[in-house]
C-alpha positions as CSV (number, residue, x, y, z in Angstrom):
1,I,33.7,16.0,-44.1
2,N,30.6,18.0,-45.1
3,I,29.0,19.2,-41.7
4,F,25.1,20.4,-42.0
5,Y,23.3,22.3,-39.1
6,L,20.0,22.0,-39.0
7,Q,17.9,25.1,-37.6
8,S,14.7,23.4,-38.0
9,T,12.6,20.7,-39.3
10,Y,10.1,22.5,-40.8
11,I,7.9,20.0,-39.1
12,K,5.4,21.3,-36.3
13,G,6.7,20.0,-32.9
14,L,9.5,17.9,-33.8
15,A,12.9,19.3,-32.7
16,V,16.3,18.9,-34.1
17,S,18.2,16.4,-33.0
18,K,21.9,17.8,-32.0
19,Y,23.2,14.4,-32.1
20,P,21.3,12.5,-34.2
21,H,24.2,9.6,-34.4
22,Q,24.0,8.8,-30.7
23,E,20.1,9.2,-30.6
24,L,19.1,6.7,-33.0
25,I,22.4,3.9,-33.0
26,P,20.8,3.0,-29.5
27,L,17.8,2.7,-30.4
28,Y,18.5,0.7,-33.3
29,N,20.7,-1.3,-31.1
30,K,17.9,-1.7,-28.3
31,I,15.2,-2.6,-31.8
32,L,17.6,-5.4,-32.6
33,R,17.7,-6.9,-28.9
34,M,13.8,-6.5,-28.7
35,L,13.7,-8.4,-31.6
36,Q,15.0,-11.2,-30.1
37,K,12.3,-11.7,-27.6
38,F,9.8,-13.1,-31.0
39,P,10.3,-16.0,-32.6
40,K,12.8,-16.8,-35.1
41,D,11.0,-17.3,-38.0
42,Y,8.1,-14.6,-37.1
43,T,7.6,-12.2,-40.4
44,Y,7.5,-9.4,-38.2
45,R,11.0,-10.7,-36.2
46,T,13.0,-11.2,-39.8
47,E,11.2,-8.2,-41.8
48,T,12.0,-5.7,-38.8
49,E,15.3,-7.0,-38.4
50,G,16.3,-6.2,-42.1
51,I,15.1,-2.8,-42.0
52,I,16.9,-2.2,-38.8
53,K,20.2,-3.3,-39.7
54,T,20.2,-2.1,-43.4
55,R,19.3,1.5,-41.4
56,L,22.1,0.6,-38.5
57,T,24.7,0.1,-41.1
58,V,23.8,3.5,-43.1
59,M,24.0,5.3,-39.9
60,Q,27.6,3.6,-39.0
61,Q,29.4,4.2,-42.0
62,N,27.8,7.6,-42.9
63,E,28.7,10.9,-40.3
64,N,26.6,13.2,-42.7
65,I,23.3,13.8,-42.0
66,Q,22.3,14.4,-45.6
67,V,23.6,11.2,-46.7
68,V,22.1,8.9,-43.8
69,E,18.8,10.4,-44.9
70,E,19.5,10.1,-48.7
71,K,20.2,6.5,-48.5
72,I,17.7,5.0,-45.6
73,N,15.0,7.5,-47.7
74,C,11.5,7.6,-44.8
75,G,12.5,11.5,-44.0
76,Q,14.0,13.3,-42.1
77,V,16.5,12.2,-39.2
78,E,14.5,13.1,-36.5
79,E,11.4,11.4,-38.4
80,L,13.7,8.2,-37.8
81,I,14.1,8.8,-34.5
82,V,10.2,9.0,-33.6
83,Q,10.1,6.0,-36.1
84,A,12.5,4.3,-34.0
85,K,10.4,5.0,-30.8
86,N,7.6,3.9,-31.9
87,E,8.8,0.6,-33.3
88,L,10.0,-0.4,-29.3
89,S,6.4,0.8,-28.4
90,L,4.7,-1.5,-30.7
91,M,7.3,-3.9,-29.6
92,E,6.8,-3.7,-26.3
93,K,2.9,-4.5,-26.9
94,M,3.1,-7.3,-29.5
95,L,5.4,-8.9,-26.6
96,I,1.9,-9.3,-24.5
97,W,-0.4,-9.7,-27.2
98,K,1.4,-12.8,-28.8
99,P,-0.1,-12.4,-32.1
100,W,2.2,-15.3,-33.9
101,E,0.7,-17.8,-31.1
102,K,-2.8,-19.7,-32.4
103,L,-6.2,-18.5,-31.6
104,I,-7.6,-19.2,-28.7
105,Q,-10.6,-20.8,-30.6
106,E,-12.0,-20.3,-34.2
107,A,-12.8,-17.3,-36.5
108,P,-16.1,-16.4,-36.9
109,P,-17.3,-17.6,-40.8
110,N,-17.3,-14.4,-42.6
111,Q,-15.1,-12.4,-40.5
112,W,-13.4,-10.4,-43.5
113,T,-16.3,-10.2,-45.5
114,W,-17.7,-6.8,-46.5
115,P,-20.0,-5.2,-45.7
116,P,-20.6,-7.2,-43.1
117,H,-24.5,-7.6,-43.4
118,K,-24.4,-9.8,-46.3
């Protein structure tokens, strides 16, 4: 096994994770559990499930962090931890907002026209 010890992420304020597997795998499992609360056909749920399941599989099949980072290709493992925590935070808010539900009233005409003063 090629063990790789990182002394710094070289990203200000982002500390090195000593045990990234023990941090990320539970985060990914928690995301997958929370996604069960969203409607089955909701695009956010289906797309996020696909991404997280792929990342979880990569984590479970590779002990080498360099390999994990290369295969996931979304930054350093410490950044993946931040991304997962941010996703959980967003999901908590989305469960309150319920963006999959219909609007209370029709959107105003030209809501999305730009510039707005046409």
